[in-house]
SEKOLSE-273464 format. One line per 2 residues: number of its first residue (from 1); their letters; for each residue x, y, z of N, C-alpha, C. Coordinates in pm, 1 decimal, padded with zeros to 6 digits. Layout:
N
NUM) a) X,Y,Z,X,Y,Z,X,Y,Z  ...;
This chain:
228
1) xx) -02434.0,-00907.3,-02522.6,-02402.3,-00760.9,-02499.8,-02367.0,-00726.4,-02362.6  -02483.1,-00771.2,-02277.5,-02485.0,-00740.3,-02140.8,-02350.5,-00807.2,-02060.7;
3) xx) -02317.9,-00939.1,-02112.5,-02195.8,-00980.8,-02059.5,-02073.2,-00925.3,-02095.2  -02043.3,-00875.0,-02210.1,-01935.9,-00793.1,-02253.2,-01925.4,-00658.5,-02191.4;
5) xx) -02038.2,-00614.3,-02170.8,-02037.5,-00465.2,-02095.6,-02014.9,-00486.7,-01957.2  -02062.1,-00589.0,-01905.1,-02020.1,-00627.3,-01758.9,-01867.6,-00640.1,-01747.9;
7) xx) -01791.2,-00711.4,-01832.4,-01651.1,-00722.8,-01824.3,-01589.5,-00578.4,-01860.9  -01643.9,-00501.4,-01928.5,-01582.5,-00380.8,-01970.7,-01572.4,-00294.6,-01845.2;
9) xx) -01707.4,-00288.7,-01760.4,-01724.9,-00214.5,-01642.5,-01636.6,-00261.8,-01526.6  -01618.8,-00406.4,-01541.5,-01537.2,-00469.8,-01420.5,-01393.7,-00428.5,-01444.1;
11) xx) -01338.5,-00436.2,-01574.4,-01216.2,-00387.0,-01601.5,-01185.5,-00237.6,-01565.0  -01276.0,-00146.6,-01587.9,-01263.2,-00019.6,-01559.9,-01257.9,00009.8,-01412.7;
13) xx) -01340.7,-00060.0,-01344.0,-01351.2,-00045.4,-01183.5,-01199.5,-00109.7,-01128.9  -01168.5,-00212.9,-01196.5,-01037.8,-00278.3,-01146.5,-00912.4,-00178.4,-01159.0;
15) xx) -00892.7,-00137.8,-01279.5,-00801.9,-00030.6,-01309.7,-00793.9,00078.4,-01234.5  -00924.3,00140.4,-01213.8,-00927.2,00253.7,-01120.5,-00891.6,00217.0,-00966.3;
17) xx) -00931.8,00105.6,-00926.3,-00892.1,00082.0,-00795.2,-00737.5,00046.9,-00773.8  -00693.7,-00019.5,-00864.4,-00543.3,-00034.0,-00882.3,-00449.2,00085.5,-00875.4;
19) xx) -00516.3,00182.4,-00940.6,-00460.9,00317.0,-00957.7,-00461.0,00378.8,-00816.1  -00570.1,00370.8,-00749.4,-00597.2,00420.1,-00624.3,-00505.7,00364.4,-00503.8;
21) xx) -00471.1,00221.9,-00526.6,-00394.9,00149.2,-00434.3,-00241.7,00186.5,-00466.1  -00211.3,00194.0,-00592.8,-00063.1,00227.4,-00605.0,-00022.3,00349.4,-00584.0;
23) xx) -00126.5,00451.6,-00597.9,-00088.8,00597.0,-00559.6,-00082.9,00624.0,-00419.9  -00163.1,00530.4,-00335.0,-00170.0,00552.3,-00164.8,-00296.5,00612.3,-00163.0;
25) xx) -00393.6,00629.3,-00245.6,-00524.0,00684.4,-00204.9,-00592.2,00591.9,-00128.7  -00567.6,00471.3,-00153.6,-00628.7,00356.8,-00073.6,-00509.2,00297.2,-00019.8;
27) xx) -00471.1,00336.4,00112.2,-00366.6,00269.2,00186.1,-00414.1,00117.8,00222.3  -00305.9,00047.6,00255.6,-00330.4,-00086.2,00307.5,-00397.5,-00085.9,00450.0;
29) xx) -00495.0,-00171.8,00446.6,-00612.0,-00188.3,00548.5,-00729.8,-00118.1,00524.8  -00755.5,-00034.0,00410.0,-00870.6,00036.9,00368.2,-00974.5,-00065.8,00347.9;
31) xx) -01108.6,-00052.3,00407.8,-01206.9,-00129.9,00382.3,-01261.5,-00085.3,00246.1  -01311.6,-00196.8,00155.1,-01354.1,-00174.7,00048.6,-01507.8,-00219.9,00023.5;
33) xx) -01610.9,-00133.3,00037.1,-01751.0,-00165.3,00029.4,-01816.6,-00166.0,-00110.9  -01866.0,-00276.5,-00135.1,-01903.1,-00305.9,-00276.4,-02010.0,-00202.6,-00317.4;
35) xx) -02106.0,-00165.0,-00231.0,-02219.6,-00098.0,-00257.5,-02170.8,00037.3,-00272.8  -02079.6,00081.7,-00185.2,-02026.4,00232.2,-00210.4,-01948.0,00249.9,-00342.9;
37) xx) -01865.5,00126.8,-00384.0,-01778.5,00131.2,-00489.5,-01896.2,00142.0,-00610.8  -01995.6,00072.8,-00623.4,-02093.2,00090.7,-00720.6,-02146.0,00199.9,-00736.6;
39) xx) -02165.5,00275.4,-00630.7,-02218.2,00423.1,-00636.3,-02121.1,00515.7,-00700.6  -01997.4,00490.6,-00655.7,-01885.1,00569.7,-00710.7,-01867.8,00554.3,-00855.3;
41) xx) -01868.9,00441.8,-00898.3,-01847.1,00411.3,-01044.4,-01964.8,00424.0,-01130.1  -02103.4,00430.5,-01063.3,-02216.1,00434.9,-01133.7,-02254.5,00295.4,-01208.7;
43) xx) -02216.7,00190.1,-01145.1,-02249.2,00055.2,-01202.7,-02314.6,-00025.3,-01097.0  -02370.3,-00152.7,-01155.2,-02408.8,-00239.4,-01063.6,-02320.2,-00293.6,-00978.2;
45) xx) -02347.8,-00390.2,-00880.5,-02250.0,-00445.2,-00777.5,-02192.3,-00563.1,-00860.7  -02250.8,-00619.2,-00981.7,-02190.8,-00733.3,-01038.2,-02041.5,-00694.3,-01088.0;
47) xx) -02033.9,-00584.9,-01157.4,-01898.5,-00565.0,-01227.1,-01793.4,-00527.8,-01100.9  -01837.4,-00464.5,-01003.1,-01773.5,-00439.6,-00876.1,-01713.2,-00573.2,-00825.2;
49) xx) -01793.1,-00668.5,-00818.2,-01765.2,-00802.7,-00753.7,-01659.3,-00852.9,-00831.2  -01677.5,-00859.9,-00973.9,-01580.6,-00903.8,-01050.7,-01454.8,-00855.6,-01046.4;
51) xx) -01453.5,-00721.1,-01045.9,-01317.4,-00660.1,-01023.7,-01254.8,-00683.6,-00902.1  -01325.4,-00705.7,-00780.8,-01275.8,-00741.5,-00650.8,-01217.4,-00881.8,-00652.2;
53) xx) -01272.6,-00968.2,-00726.2,-01221.0,-01094.7,-00744.7,-01095.0,-01090.4,-00798.0  -01086.1,-01008.1,-00902.0,-00943.5,-01020.6,-00987.3,-00843.2,-00941.3,-00891.8;
55) xx) -00898.4,-00841.2,-00812.8,-00771.6,-00790.3,-00729.2,-00727.5,-00882.5,-00612.4  -00830.9,-00959.8,-00571.3,-00791.2,-01064.7,-00460.9,-00703.8,-01159.0,-00534.3;
57) xx) -00728.2,-01186.8,-00648.1,-00636.2,-01285.0,-00724.6,-00476.1,-01235.9,-00746.5  -00499.9,-01112.1,-00762.9,-00351.5,-01042.4,-00773.6,-00277.7,-01024.4,-00645.7;
59) xx) -00361.8,-01022.8,-00537.1,-00300.0,-01005.5,-00407.3,-00313.5,-00878.0,-00360.7  -00354.8,-00781.6,-00430.3,-00383.1,-00641.5,-00379.6,-00496.8,-00631.2,-00281.9;
61) xx) -00587.9,-00717.0,-00289.3,-00696.5,-00698.8,-00195.9,-00728.2,-00840.0,-00114.5  -00766.8,-00840.3,-00002.1,-00800.0,-00973.8,00050.8,-00921.6,-00963.2,00138.7;
63) xx) -00971.7,-01076.3,00137.6,-01112.7,-01089.4,00185.4,-01116.2,-01181.5,00319.2  -01159.0,-01134.6,00431.0,-01155.6,-01192.2,00543.4,-01311.9,-01229.3,00605.8;
65) xx) -01327.8,-01337.7,00659.4,-01460.0,-01379.3,00703.5,-01505.0,-01275.3,00808.0  -01629.5,-01209.4,00790.7,-01700.1,-01124.1,00875.5,-01641.6,-00993.4,00867.8;
67) xx) -01523.2,-00964.5,00789.1,-01466.6,-00842.8,00769.5,-01473.0,-00768.8,00643.7  -01528.9,-00838.1,00542.7,-01534.0,-00794.2,00401.1,-01386.2,-00784.0,00334.3;
69) xx) -01391.0,-00704.0,00223.4,-01280.0,-00682.8,00160.7,-01175.6,-00568.6,00211.3  -01071.5,-00574.5,00198.3,-00980.9,-00468.0,00249.8,-00843.2,-00474.1,00145.9;
71) xx) -00786.1,-00353.3,00142.8,-00655.2,-00349.4,00070.2,-00571.8,-00427.4,00145.6  -00503.6,-00518.4,00078.7,-00409.9,-00607.8,00151.4,-00308.5,-00545.9,00251.9;
73) xx) -00305.8,-00580.1,00357.8,-00230.3,-00520.4,00468.0,-00117.2,-00637.6,00521.9  00001.4,-00603.4,00506.1,00103.6,-00703.5,00538.9,00169.4,-00659.5,00677.0;
75) xx) 00162.5,-00747.2,00767.9,00232.6,-00711.9,00901.3,00398.1,-00681.2,00874.2  00460.0,-00625.8,00956.5,00597.0,-00585.1,00950.1,00692.1,-00726.2,00930.5;
77) xx) 00685.4,-00808.8,01005.5,00766.9,-00938.1,00989.3,00754.2,-00970.3,00846.9  00628.0,-01004.0,00784.5,00587.7,-01051.7,00672.5,00649.1,-00962.7,00562.8;
79) xx) 00628.2,-00838.6,00582.1,00668.4,-00747.0,00483.6,00808.4,-00734.3,00456.3  00888.6,-00752.4,00567.3,01034.6,-00770.2,00552.9,01098.9,-00888.5,00489.2;
81) xx) 01029.4,-00994.8,00532.1,01058.1,-01119.4,00447.0,01018.0,-01110.8,00289.3  00896.2,-01059.8,00273.9,00876.5,-01018.0,00123.5,00975.8,-00943.8,00048.1;
83) xx) 01043.0,-00842.1,00114.2,01127.4,-00753.3,00062.2,01259.6,-00821.8,00038.3  01282.3,-00916.1,00131.7,01412.9,-01018.5,00121.9,01406.9,-01089.0,00000.1;
85) xx) 01287.9,-01145.5,-00006.8,01269.5,-01242.6,-00147.4,01287.0,-01158.7,-00268.5  01199.9,-01032.5,-00268.3,01203.2,-00960.9,-00370.5,01346.0,-00889.9,-00412.5;
87) xx) 01411.7,-00863.1,-00314.2,01568.2,-00827.9,-00351.2,01648.5,-00930.3,-00410.1  01625.5,-01060.4,-00385.7,01703.1,-01143.4,-00467.4,01636.1,-01163.1,-00600.5;
89) xx) 01497.5,-01169.7,-00614.8,01446.8,-01176.7,-00754.3,01495.6,-01058.7,-00845.8  01491.3,-00941.2,-00782.0,01500.9,-00815.9,-00851.7,01666.8,-00820.7,-00893.9;
91) xx) 01760.5,-00880.6,-00808.6,01893.2,-00900.6,-00836.6,01910.6,-00978.8,-00957.3  01851.4,-01094.3,-00955.2,01848.6,-01179.0,-01068.5,01816.3,-01119.5,-01205.2;
93) xx) 01685.7,-01035.7,-01188.0,01645.2,-00968.0,-01306.4,01761.2,-00871.1,-01359.0  01812.5,-00797.1,-01271.3,01918.7,-00705.2,-01310.7,02030.9,-00777.6,-01385.2;
95) xx) 02069.3,-00890.4,-01328.0,02182.6,-00968.2,-01387.7,02136.8,-01009.5,-01537.1  02027.4,-01053.4,-01552.4,01978.4,-01097.0,-01676.0,01965.3,-00982.7,-01761.9;
97) xx) 01892.6,-00883.2,-01720.2,01869.7,-00761.5,-01817.2,01992.2,-00710.2,-01861.5  02098.9,-00705.3,-01778.4,02237.2,-00648.9,-01817.4,02298.6,-00737.3,-01926.8;
99) xx) 02270.1,-00864.6,-01930.3,02301.9,-00957.7,-02030.0,02238.7,-00943.9,-02162.6  02105.5,-00939.6,-02130.3,02011.1,-00960.7,-02261.6,01930.0,-00826.8,-02313.0;
101) xx) 01941.2,-00705.7,-02246.8,01865.7,-00596.8,-02301.7,01930.5,-00558.7,-02430.1  01842.0,-00508.7,-02525.2,01887.8,-00474.8,-02653.9,01948.4,-00328.7,-02632.6;
103) xx) 02019.5,-00288.0,-02738.8,02082.7,-00154.2,-02740.6,01971.3,-00047.5,-02720.6  01853.0,-00067.7,-02796.9,01747.6,00027.9,-02783.0,01675.5,00023.6,-02639.4;
105) xx) 01677.7,-00100.0,-02576.4,01622.8,-00087.2,-02442.0,01710.1,-00031.9,-02345.6  01838.5,-00057.1,-02364.8,01930.2,00030.2,-02278.5,01913.1,00155.9,-02284.1;
107) xx) 01898.6,00213.4,-02393.0,01879.0,00366.8,-02431.8,01739.4,00412.5,-02380.5  01654.7,00330.0,-02382.1,01527.7,00352.8,-02328.9,01527.5,00363.8,-02165.0;
109) xx) 01601.9,00270.4,-02106.1,01606.2,00271.3,-01960.8,01681.5,00408.3,-01919.9  01781.9,00445.6,-02006.3,01850.7,00580.1,-01969.4,01773.0,00689.6,-01969.4;
111) xx) 01689.4,00698.1,-02074.9,01586.7,00805.5,-02112.8,01484.4,00807.2,-01996.2  01444.8,00687.5,-01956.9,01332.3,00688.0,-01817.5,01414.7,00741.5,-01702.0;
113) xx) 01539.0,00702.3,-01688.8,01601.5,00748.7,-01568.9,01610.9,00900.2,-01579.2  01638.8,00964.5,-01685.0,01650.4,01109.7,-01726.3,01514.3,01166.1,-01705.8;
115) xx) 01412.4,01096.9,-01726.1,01280.7,01160.8,-01699.5,01236.8,01159.2,-01546.2  01304.5,01060.9,-01503.0,01282.5,01055.7,-01337.8,01345.7,01177.7,-01259.6;
117) xx) 01455.1,01202.0,-01315.5,01535.4,01315.5,-01255.6,01461.3,01448.5,-01273.5  01404.2,01452.6,-01381.5,01325.2,01588.9,-01421.2,01201.8,01587.6,-01314.0;
119) xx) 01135.0,01468.3,-01304.6,01024.7,01490.8,-01226.1,01057.8,01497.0,-01083.1  01174.2,01449.1,-01036.3,01220.2,01470.9,-00905.0,01260.7,01614.2,-00872.1;
121) xx) 01325.6,01685.1,-00966.3,01372.0,01833.9,-00966.9,01248.7,01906.8,-00944.8  01136.9,01874.4,-01019.8,01029.3,01942.4,-01039.2,00939.9,01925.5,-00908.4;
123) xx) 00976.1,01809.8,-00845.2,00890.5,01816.9,-00722.5,00752.5,01740.7,-00747.9  00740.3,01667.6,-00860.5,00615.0,01609.5,-00919.9,00630.0,01443.2,-00854.5;
125) xx) 00582.4,01431.4,-00734.8,00600.7,01316.8,-00660.5,00537.1,01196.1,-00734.8  00407.9,01236.7,-00776.8,00321.5,01129.0,-00833.7,00396.7,01082.3,-00959.5;
127) xx) 00449.7,01155.7,-01055.4,00509.7,01129.2,-01155.2,00650.7,01061.1,-01144.5  00719.6,01101.3,-01031.7,00842.6,01042.9,-00994.5,00811.5,00901.2,-00940.1;
129) xx) 00722.1,00878.7,-00869.9,00684.1,00734.6,-00836.6,00661.3,00655.9,-00946.4  00579.4,00704.8,-01036.7,00519.9,00624.7,-01148.4,00650.5,00591.9,-01250.8;
131) xx) 00738.1,00678.2,-01242.9,00858.5,00649.5,-01348.2,00948.3,00541.7,-01273.5  00944.9,00552.5,-01122.4,01041.9,00469.8,-01070.0,00993.7,00330.3,-01062.2;
133) xx) 00868.4,00323.4,-01056.3,00799.7,00178.6,-01071.8,00823.4,00152.5,-01207.6  00804.8,00209.6,-01315.2,00849.7,00171.9,-01456.8,00960.9,00132.2,-01467.1;
135) xx) 01064.0,00200.1,-01399.8,01215.2,00158.4,-01403.8,01237.8,00002.3,-01364.1  01160.8,-00031.0,-01250.2,01168.6,-00173.1,-01202.0,01115.7,-00252.5,-01299.2;
137) xx) 00990.7,-00223.3,-01365.3,00924.6,-00323.4,-01458.0,01002.4,-00323.0,-01576.5  01072.4,-00225.4,-01626.3,01158.9,-00232.9,-01743.1,01284.6,-00325.1,-01719.5;
139) xx) 01329.0,-00324.3,-01605.4,01445.9,-00414.5,-01598.9,01393.5,-00558.6,-01593.3  01269.1,-00573.0,-01512.1,01234.0,-00700.4,-01529.9,01185.3,-00778.3,-01640.4;
141) xx) 01119.4,-00682.0,-01723.5,01103.6,-00731.0,-01859.9,01231.4,-00746.0,-01965.0  01330.2,-00693.1,-01915.3,01440.4,-00701.8,-01980.3,01518.9,-00846.4,-01967.8;
143) xx) 01464.4,-00931.0,-01876.0,01529.0,-01042.2,-01843.7,01511.8,-01158.9,-01970.0  01370.0,-01139.5,-02035.2,01327.8,-01206.7,-02157.7,01316.2,-01361.2,-02087.7;
145) xx) 01270.7,-01370.1,-01970.1,01239.5,-01489.9,-01901.6,01106.9,-01476.6,-01852.3  01002.5,-01535.5,-01904.8,00857.0,-01499.7,-01864.7,00830.3,-01570.2,-01730.8;
147) xx) 00901.4,-01689.4,-01689.6,00876.0,-01736.7,-01556.8,00928.2,-01626.9,-01446.8  01041.5,-01604.5,-01474.3,01097.7,-01495.5,-01386.5,01013.8,-01383.6,-01375.5;
149) xx) 00972.3,-01318.8,-01500.1,00887.2,-01203.3,-01501.4,00758.3,-01212.8,-01426.4  00696.6,-01328.2,-01446.3,00568.9,-01362.9,-01379.1,00577.6,-01363.1,-01232.3;
151) xx) 00672.7,-01443.5,-01177.6,00711.0,-01459.5,-01032.3,00737.6,-01323.3,-00973.0  00828.8,-01241.1,-01040.9,00874.0,-01118.6,-00978.7,00750.8,-01031.9,-00974.6;
153) xx) 00675.1,-01026.6,-01068.3,00568.7,-00921.8,-01083.8,00468.2,-00966.7,-00971.9  00440.0,-01098.9,-00958.7,00347.6,-01133.1,-00872.6,00376.1,-01108.9,-00727.3;
155) xx) 00494.7,-01097.6,-00689.4,00538.3,-01069.3,-00556.9,00536.7,-00919.7,-00546.4  00593.4,-00856.8,-00658.9,00610.3,-00711.1,-00655.5,00492.9,-00625.3,-00634.0;
157) xx) 00375.6,-00683.2,-00688.3,00253.7,-00609.3,-00691.5,00196.3,-00593.8,-00543.5  00230.2,-00683.1,-00471.6,00200.4,-00678.4,-00300.4,00279.7,-00581.2,-00230.1;
159) xx) 00385.1,-00527.5,-00284.2,00465.9,-00434.5,-00223.0,00455.1,-00300.7,-00279.4  00372.6,-00290.0,-00404.3,00373.8,-00140.5,-00452.9,00340.1,-00055.7,-00370.0;
161) xx) 00215.5,-00055.6,-00281.6,00187.5,00042.8,-00183.9,00285.7,00089.5,-00089.6  00360.9,-00005.1,-00052.0,00460.3,00005.4,00064.1,00596.3,00055.1,00011.0;
163) xx) 00620.2,00031.5,-00106.2,00742.5,00105.5,-00197.8,00715.5,00248.6,-00196.2  00597.5,00307.2,-00236.5,00561.2,00431.2,-00253.5,00563.9,00495.2,-00113.8;
165) xx) 00511.0,00423.8,-00001.5,00519.0,00490.0,00126.5,00662.7,00530.4,00171.7  00750.7,00433.3,00142.1,00878.9,00453.1,00206.8,00971.2,00555.1,00126.6;
167) xx) 00909.7,00613.9,00010.3,00964.7,00728.6,-00044.7,00933.6,00856.5,00033.1  00846.0,00849.1,00129.1,00835.4,00948.4,00216.2,00917.1,00987.4,00332.6;
169) xx) 01014.6,00884.9,00346.1,01121.8,00891.9,00435.5,01218.4,01012.3,00398.6  01251.9,01089.1,00486.2,01347.1,01209.5,00440.8,01472.1,01154.3,00391.0;
171) xx) 01495.6,01198.7,00267.5,01600.8,01162.8,00175.1,01604.8,01051.2,00094.9  01485.9,00972.4,00123.8,01467.2,00854.6,00052.8,01462.7,00857.9,-00088.1;
173) xx) 01384.7,00965.1,-00135.3,01360.5,00973.7,-00290.7,01481.1,01020.0,-00345.7  01576.6,01096.8,-00299.0,01702.3,01133.8,-00360.4,01795.8,01011.7,-00370.4;
175) xx) 01801.6,00928.0,-00248.9,01867.0,00800.1,-00260.2,01814.4,00695.7,-00357.4  01698.4,00697.5,-00371.2,01635.9,00614.8,-00464.0,01685.2,00643.2,-00604.7;
177) xx) 01679.9,00759.5,-00634.5,01722.4,00820.1,-00776.9,01864.0,00785.1,-00787.9  01933.0,00810.4,-00704.5,02095.6,00784.3,-00703.8,02103.0,00627.8,-00734.5;
179) xx) 02035.5,00541.4,-00668.2,02050.7,00389.5,-00668.6,02002.1,00364.1,-00821.0  01894.9,00413.6,-00866.2,01859.5,00386.9,-00995.4,01952.5,00411.1,-01114.2;
181) xx) 02028.6,00533.0,-01084.1,02128.5,00566.6,-01174.6,02239.1,00482.0,-01185.1  02283.2,00426.6,-01072.8,02397.9,00337.3,-01060.3,02362.0,00190.2,-01123.1;
183) xx) 02228.5,00157.6,-01114.5,02183.0,00017.7,-01164.7,02167.3,00039.8,-01305.3  02134.7,00161.3,-01359.2,02099.6,00180.8,-01490.1,02244.0,00186.7,-01574.3;
185) xx) 02345.6,00252.7,-01516.7,02481.3,00248.6,-01576.4,02541.1,00118.0,-01579.2  02516.0,00038.6,-01483.0,02563.5,-00089.0,-01477.6,02509.9,-00198.1,-01588.9;
187) xx) 02372.9,-00160.7,-01593.9,02310.3,-00254.7,-01702.8,02352.9,-00198.1,-01837.9  02346.8,-00088.3,-01860.0,02399.0,-00024.1,-01987.2,02532.9,-00081.6,-02031.2;
189) xx) 02614.8,-00080.5,-01925.1,02763.7,-00125.1,-01950.4,02785.3,-00275.3,-01958.4  02679.1,-00334.3,-01930.4,02671.7,-00472.7,-01932.2,02737.9,-00554.3,-01819.4;
191) xx) 02749.1,-00489.4,-01717.0,02830.8,-00526.5,-01591.0,02720.0,-00597.5,-01507.5  02682.0,-00720.7,-01555.0,02578.7,-00795.7,-01488.2,02602.0,-00840.9,-01343.2;
193) xx) 02713.6,-00847.6,-01276.5,02744.0,-00883.5,-01160.4,02719.2,-00762.6,-01053.8  02771.8,-00656.4,-01120.7,02745.0,-00521.7,-01050.5,02591.5,-00481.0,-01036.6;
195) xx) 02527.7,-00504.3,-01143.4,02385.7,-00462.9,-01159.2,02287.4,-00552.5,-01061.7  02342.1,-00669.0,-01059.5,02272.1,-00774.2,-00944.8,02293.4,-00715.9,-00809.3;
197) xx) 02417.4,-00689.8,-00786.3,02457.4,-00663.2,-00659.9,02379.7,-00517.5,-00612.2  02374.8,-00434.4,-00705.7,02316.7,-00308.2,-00679.2,02183.5,-00309.8,-00657.3;
199) xx) 02108.0,-00395.1,-00738.1,01961.6,-00387.8,-00741.6,01909.0,-00480.5,-00628.9  01993.8,-00566.6,-00564.6,01957.5,-00650.6,-00446.1,01973.4,-00556.9,-00337.3;
201) xx) 02081.1,-00487.7,-00321.2,02091.4,-00382.5,-00205.2,01976.9,-00285.2,-00208.1  01949.1,-00244.1,-00333.2,01858.1,-00121.4,-00348.1,01729.9,-00164.0,-00286.9;
203) xx) 01672.9,-00288.8,-00320.5,01558.8,-00343.8,-00265.4,01553.5,-00373.6,-00122.3  01652.7,-00430.3,-00077.4,01678.4,-00450.7,00058.3,01662.1,-00321.5,00150.8;
205) xx) 01722.2,-00218.2,00101.5,01726.5,-00099.4,00166.9,01589.5,-00049.2,00178.9  01510.4,-00062.7,00093.2,01366.0,-00034.9,00076.4,01304.0,-00084.7,00189.8;
207) xx) 01316.7,-00218.8,00206.1,01244.7,-00281.8,00328.6,01308.5,-00230.6,00453.9  01430.4,-00202.4,00447.7,01495.1,-00155.4,00589.2,01419.1,-00013.7,00621.2;
209) xx) 01433.5,00068.8,00534.5,01382.4,00216.0,00546.8,01236.5,00210.9,00577.2  01151.5,00128.8,00520.7,01000.8,00116.9,00528.3,00989.0,00052.6,00684.6;
211) xx) 01068.6,-00025.3,00717.5,01050.6,-00089.6,00856.8,01089.7,00028.2,00973.6  01179.4,00087.3,00944.5,01226.3,00200.4,01036.4,01126.8,00320.1,01046.6;
213) xx) 01073.1,00337.5,00928.1,00966.3,00462.2,00908.4,00837.3,00409.6,00998.7  00795.4,00297.9,00968.6,00685.6,00248.6,01058.5,00715.9,00243.2,01196.6;
215) xx) 00830.9,00198.4,01241.7,00858.3,00172.7,01368.4,00851.7,00313.7,01444.7  00912.1,00416.3,01369.0,00918.0,00558.7,01405.2,00781.3,00613.4,01433.1;
217) xx) 00695.9,00586.4,01330.2,00558.1,00631.3,01332.9,00480.4,00571.5,01447.5  00487.0,00443.3,01469.2,00439.2,00372.6,01594.6,00469.0,00445.1,01714.7;
219) xx) 00593.5,00458.2,01731.7,00653.7,00512.9,01841.8,00590.7,00660.9,01879.6  00583.4,00735.6,01767.7,00529.1,00874.6,01785.8,00367.7,00867.3,01824.8;
221) xx) 00302.1,00761.2,01763.9,00161.3,00750.2,01795.5,00141.1,00711.6,01938.9  00232.0,00622.4,01974.8,00213.1,00578.4,02120.2,00249.2,00711.1,02213.9;
223) xx) 00344.0,00780.2,02184.7,00371.8,00899.2,02266.1,00243.5,00996.8,02286.3  00189.2,01016.9,02151.2,00062.5,01123.5,02138.3,-00035.2,01046.7,02233.4;
225) xx) -00060.8,00921.2,02220.3,-00167.1,00841.8,02289.6,-00146.4,00861.3,02439.6  -00018.4,00848.4,02485.5,00006.1,00863.1,02636.2,-00008.7,01009.1,02670.8;
227) xx) 00027.8,01093.2,02605.0,-00005.2,01256.0,02630.1,-00135.0,01292.5,02625.7  -00213.5,01223.7,02559.6,-00355.1,01250.5,02553.2,-00450.2,01180.8,02672.5;
């Protein structure tokens, strides 16, 4: 019973921390203290430790000697390289999804996009981002290729916090919505070459926008420090 309960607590802690990371409440580089987390979730340190191991295995958390566990932080060059790889993978996913998605799945993808439009127009940023991520996952699942699904999701989970962050760039959410609409229409129409090209460009742009946003932020921070 204790062992089962421990796994249940560990799973609960892991899911909660994943939500915090995906939502940006725990941004990249945030320190994760086991004792503080145990107090927060009212559990012992054992399930917290188990949850942390699972997060480390998924790539969302990293543990460095003498520094403890932190939310995985990717430096700019590595992040750009990851987005380059991700753009190719998601392009392939869109290509296969356009070929293999059922009529019901194509309808569900359209409905999901329509829900995203409603969330965007209502200014519900959290729901909009959640639906935006679900759009990507639905396309990936539509490939019906488990190796491709596993590979793409394994890399994609590392980029989740950064993808949310880049939506803060002026005009990016609107452009993101427009991209998704074009990708959705290509997939629904079965135009696999266009779907692949659009999704590849969409993901590449995310990396470019994020790099620019970070660069601007770093420049402003240096100006403020110099002024201070």
